C-alpha positions in Angstrom: 135.4 91.4 108.4 135.1 95.0 109.6 137.5 96.0 112.4 135.1 96.3 115.6 136.2 99.7 117.0 134.4 99.1 120.2 137.6 97.3 121.4 139.9 99.8 119.8 141.4 103.1 120.8 139.5 106.2 119.9 142.6 107.5 118.2 142.7 104.5 116.0 139.2 105.2 114.8 140.0 108.7 114.0 143.0 107.7 112.1 141.1 105.1 110.2 138.0 107.4 109.5 140.5 110.1 108.1 142.5 107.6 105.9 141.6 107.2 102.2 139.7 103.9 102.9 136.1 103.1 102.6 135.4 102.4 106.2 134.7 103.9 108.9 132.6 106.3 106.8 129.9 108.8 107.2 127.3 106.4 108.6 129.6 105.1 111.2 131.0 108.4 112.1 127.2 109.8 112.4 126.6 107.2 114.9 129.7 108.0 116.8 128.7 111.6 117.1 125.4 110.5 118.4 127.2 108.3 121.1 129.1 111.5 122.0 125.9 113.4 122.4 124.7 110.9 124.8 127.8 111.4 127.0 127.0 115.4 127.4 123.3 114.6 128.3 124.4 111.9 130.8 126.9 114.2 132.4 124.2 117.0 132.8 121.8 114.4 134.4 124.5 112.9 136.6 125.2 116.4 138.0 121.5 116.6 138.9 120.9 113.2 140.4 121.3 113.0 144.0 120.8 116.8 144.7 118.2 117.9 147.2 117.3 120.8 144.9 116.1 118.4 142.2 114.6 115.7 144.4 111.2 116.0 142.6 112.6 114.9 139.2 115.1 112.5 140.7 113.2 109.4 139.3 113.0 110.9 135.8 116.6 111.8 135.9 117.6 108.3 136.6 115.4 107.0 133.9 117.0 109.4 131.4 120.6 108.1 132.6 119.5 104.6 132.1 118.1 105.2 128.7 121.1 107.3 127.6 123.5 104.5 128.3 121.3 102.1 126.3 121.2 104.4 123.4 124.9 105.1 123.5 125.6 101.4 123.4 123.2 100.8 120.5 124.9 103.8 118.6 128.1 102.2 119.1 127.0 99.0 117.8 125.3 100.8 114.8 128.9 102.5 114.1 130.1 98.9 113.6 127.0 97.6 111.7 127.3 100.6 109.3 130.8 99.3 108.2 129.4 95.7 107.7 126.5 97.0 105.9 128.8 99.0 103.4 130.9 95.9 102.7 127.7 93.8 102.1 126.7 96.5 99.4 130.1 96.3 97.7 129.9 92.5 97.8 126.7 92.5 96.1 128.0 95.0 93.3 130.9 92.6 92.6 128.5 89.7 91.8 128.7 88.7 88.1 126.0 89.9 85.8 126.9 88.3 82.4 123.7 86.4 82.2 119.9 87.5 82.8 119.9 85.3 85.7 123.2 86.7 87.2 122.0 90.1 86.6 118.8 89.4 88.3 120.4 87.6 91.3 122.8 90.6 91.6 120.1 93.3 91.6 118.2 91.5 94.3 121.3 91.1 96.3 122.1 94.8 95.9 118.4 95.6 97.0 118.8 93.5 100.1 122.2 94.9 101.2 121.0 98.4 100.6 117.9 97.7 102.8 120.2 96.5 105.3 122.2 99.7 105.3 118.9 101.8 105.3 117.9 100.0 108.5 121.2 100.8 110.1 120.9 104.5 109.2 117.2 104.6 110.3 118.4 103.4 113.7 121.0 106.1 114.0 118.4 108.8 112.8 116.0 107.7 115.4 118.6 107.5 118.1 119.6 111.1 117.4 116.0 112.0 117.6 115.6 110.4 120.9 118.7 112.0 122.4 117.2 115.4 121.3 113.9 114.5 123.2 115.9 113.8 126.4 118.2 116.9 126.0 115.1 119.1 125.4 113.6 117.7 128.8 116.8 118.1 130.4 117.1 121.8 129.4 114.0 122.2 131.7 114.9 120.1 134.6 118.6 119.6 134.9 121.3 121.4 136.9 121.4 124.6 135.2 125.0 124.8 135.7 125.2 122.1 133.2 122.9 123.6 130.7 125.8 124.3 128.2 126.6 120.6 128.1 122.8 120.0 127.5 123.2 122.4 124.5 126.2 120.6 123.2 124.4 117.2 123.3 121.4 118.6 121.4 123.6 120.0 118.7 125.6 116.8 118.3 122.4 114.9 118.1 121.0 117.3 115.5 124.0 116.5 113.5 123.5 113.1 113.7 120.0 113.3 112.5 121.1 115.5 109.7 123.9 113.2 108.8 121.3 110.3 108.7 119.4 112.4 106.2 122.4 112.6 103.8 123.3 108.9 104.4 119.8 107.8 103.7 119.9 109.9 100.3 123.0 108.2 99.4 121.5 104.7 100.1 118.4 105.5 98.0 120.3 106.7 95.1 119.5 104.0 92.5 117.3 102.0 94.9 114.8 100.0 93.0 112.3 99.7 95.5 110.1 102.9 95.0 107.3 102.3 97.4 110.0 101.5 100.2 112.0 104.4 99.2 109.0 106.8 99.4 108.2 105.4 102.9 111.8 106.0 104.1 111.8 109.5 102.9 108.7 110.3 104.5 110.0 109.0 108.0 113.4 110.6 107.3 111.7 114.0 106.7 109.5 113.9 109.6 112.2 112.9 111.8 114.4 115.7 110.6 111.5 118.2 111.1 111.0 117.1 114.8 114.8 117.1 115.4 115.0 120.7 114.1 112.2 121.8 116.3 113.7 120.1 119.5 117.1 121.5 118.9 115.9 125.1 118.3 113.9 125.0 121.5 116.7 123.6 123.4 119.2 126.0 122.0 116.8 129.1 122.9 116.7 127.8 126.4 120.3 127.2 126.8 121.4 130.5 125.4 118.8 132.4 127.4 120.0 130.7 130.7 123.6 131.4 129.8 123.0 134.9 128.8 121.0 136.0 132.0 
């Protein structure tokens, strides 16, 4: 059973991710990067909430804070789920394939385990895109003294989406369900394009504010 790093120290996670061992791997680390992105967006929102100057956007700011916490928890769960999904794929590949029946069962098990992994990666991708959507809005309405933190949130979230693109490609290599693979690629390409757009807009606002 994979270690549940939600109850371990950050130092242990880093040490294990850096070690010559299969997990935590790229999918898990991408999820952790996304979780870190939520913290910087939440900090910017937190320094906006309760300020008279931003009273008009107070309800929206609180909604963003609540959602960022939910997304953070989901990403930390995904960091754990990705490790379990990887182990599931490896277990499927270890199944016997001496007979036609065994080979067929093994092939189906690999397909099902890969589909589970694709679901986890898709969740991480979508979470990264949602963080970018929130960060883009915060660039407009949050306390400008925290605009650099909004920028950091956006860049980390973009990295999360880009990493999900790579992890999707890894999972699709050799994936036998061509129709499903095409649908996954289409969704991933669309998410990446939107993520790039949101990140670029946020970056421009952040740098323009900082360079005034």
